[in-house]
C-alpha positions in Angstrom: -10.0 3.5 0.3 -10.3 6.6 -1.8 -11.9 5.6 -5.4 -10.3 2.6 -6.9 -7.3 2.6 -4.2 -6.5 -0.4 -2.5 -4.2 -2.0 -0.2 -3.9 -4.9 2.5 -2.1 -5.6 5.5 -0.8 -8.5 7.4 0.9 -8.6 11.0 3.9 -10.8 11.5 3.2 -13.0 14.9 6.9 -13.2 15.5 8.0 -10.0 15.4 4.5 -8.1 15.9 5.5 -6.0 12.6 3.1 -5.0 9.9 3.1 -5.3 6.3 1.2 -2.9 4.5 1.1 -2.6 0.6 -1.2 -1.0 -2.1 -1.7 1.2 -4.8 -3.4 4.6 -4.6 -5.4 5.2 -7.8 -6.8 8.3 -9.6 -10.6 8.9 -8.6 -12.1 8.8 -12.0 -14.9 11.8 -11.0 -12.0 13.9 -9.1 -9.2 13.6 -11.8 -7.3 13.1 -8.6 -5.4 10.6 -6.6 -7.5 8.8 -3.5 -6.2 7.3 -0.6 -5.7 4.1 1.3 -5.3 4.1 5.1 -5.5 1.7 8.0 -6.4 2.8 11.5 -6.2 1.3 14.8 -9.5 -0.3 16.0 -12.1 1.4 18.0 -11.2 4.3 20.6 -8.3 3.3 23.1 -6.4 5.2 25.7 -2.6 4.9 24.6 0.0 6.0 27.1 0.7 9.9 27.6 2.9 11.3 25.2 2.7 14.6 26.5 6.3 14.4 28.2 7.7 14.0 24.6 8.7 16.1 22.0 8.2 13.7 18.9 5.9 11.0 17.5 8.4 8.1 16.2 7.7 5.6 13.4 10.3 2.7 12.8 9.5 1.6 9.4 11.4 0.3 6.1 9.8 0.5 2.6 10.8 -1.1 -1.0 8.9 1.3 -2.8 9.8 5.1 -3.5 6.3 6.7 -2.6 5.8 10.3 -1.8 2.3 10.6 -0.2 2.9 9.0 3.3 1.3 10.8 6.3 0.3 9.4 9.7 -2.5 10.7 12.0 -3.6 10.5 16.0 -7.3 11.0 17.2 -7.7 12.6 20.3 -10.6 14.1 22.2 -13.0 13.3 19.5 -15.7 10.7 18.3 -15.1 11.3 14.9 -11.3 10.3 14.4 -10.9 9.6 10.7 -11.8 13.3 9.9 -11.2 15.5 13.1 -7.8 14.2 13.7 -4.0 15.3 13.6 -2.2 14.9 10.4 1.4 15.0 9.6 3.2 14.4 6.4 6.4 12.3 6.3 9.0 10.8 3.8 10.9 7.4 4.1 13.5 6.2 2.0 12.8 3.3 -0.1 16.1 1.4 0.6 14.9 -1.5 2.3 16.6 -0.6 5.4 14.9 0.2 8.9 14.8 3.7 9.4 13.2 5.7 12.2 10.8 9.2 11.2 10.7 11.6 13.8 7.8 14.1 13.5 7.8 17.0 16.4 4.1 17.8 17.5 4.0 20.7 15.5 4.2 19.1 12.3 0.5 18.1 13.2 -2.8 20.2 12.2 -6.1 19.0 12.7 -7.0 21.4 9.8 -6.6 19.5 6.6 -8.6 18.6 3.2 -10.6 15.8 3.3 -9.6 15.5 -0.2 -5.7 15.9 -0.6 -5.2 15.3 2.9 -3.0 18.4 2.9 -3.1 20.7 5.7 -5.4 23.7 5.1 -3.9 25.5 8.2 -0.6 24.5 9.4 0.5 24.3 13.2 2.3 27.3 13.6 2.7 30.0 16.6 0.0 32.1 15.0 -2.4 29.1 14.3 -2.3 27.1 17.9 -6.0 26.3 17.8 -5.0 23.5 15.2 -1.8 22.0 16.8 -2.2 19.5 19.3 -2.3 20.5 23.1 -1.0 18.6 26.1 -4.4 17.6 26.8 -4.5 16.0 23.4 -1.1 14.4 23.6 -2.4 12.7 26.9 -5.8 11.8 25.5 -4.6 9.8 22.1 -6.9 7.0 21.2 -6.2 6.1 17.6 -3.5 6.3 15.2 -3.8 6.0 11.4 -1.6 5.6 8.4 -2.3 6.8 5.1 -1.2 7.1 1.5 -2.8 9.9 0.2 -2.4 12.4 -2.8 -0.2 10.6 -4.6 -0.7 8.0 -7.3 1.6 5.0 -7.2 2.3 1.8 -5.2 3.8 1.9 -2.1 4.9 -1.3 0.3 6.2 -1.0 3.9 7.1 -2.8 7.1 5.9 -0.9 10.2 7.8 -2.0 13.4 6.4 0.4 15.8 5.0 4.0 16.6 6.0 5.8 20.0 6.6 8.9 21.5 9.7 10.3 22.2 12.4 12.9 22.7 14.6 13.9 19.9 18.0 15.9 20.4 19.1 18.2 17.8 21.7 15.6 16.4 19.1 12.8 15.3 18.7 12.3 11.8 
């Protein structure tokens, strides 16, 4: 957690979904919001995501929070700060939603203070984009609430790689 921010999570053993709630607080010494995060433990070899176009999250939220991020680590021994990270949003309507993030939404050059990308992944900045090798070597996932003060409360059903066609919302 960053500064005074706090959160907790639990896993529903019947459904295997995760409940995560907390509050991102202002860090007094910075006069800026801190962060909360949780990550998979250790470095594991996840399934090869390279054949797919997107990372897809199935979640529902009951609180409108605007500082959502997800990260994945690959080919690094420092997964918390050398991961690929992307912003996302989710409606706070209490219904299950699928959030699809194309791989080019992720950058491994982001601010440790705000979580925002310093260099976004673009055709002219391929050095910060996930490579096919990175997508084959995913070893950790993390959820973040960062850079925005406030409460959050979500249920996370799953995270997976998949292909999204142009008609998907």
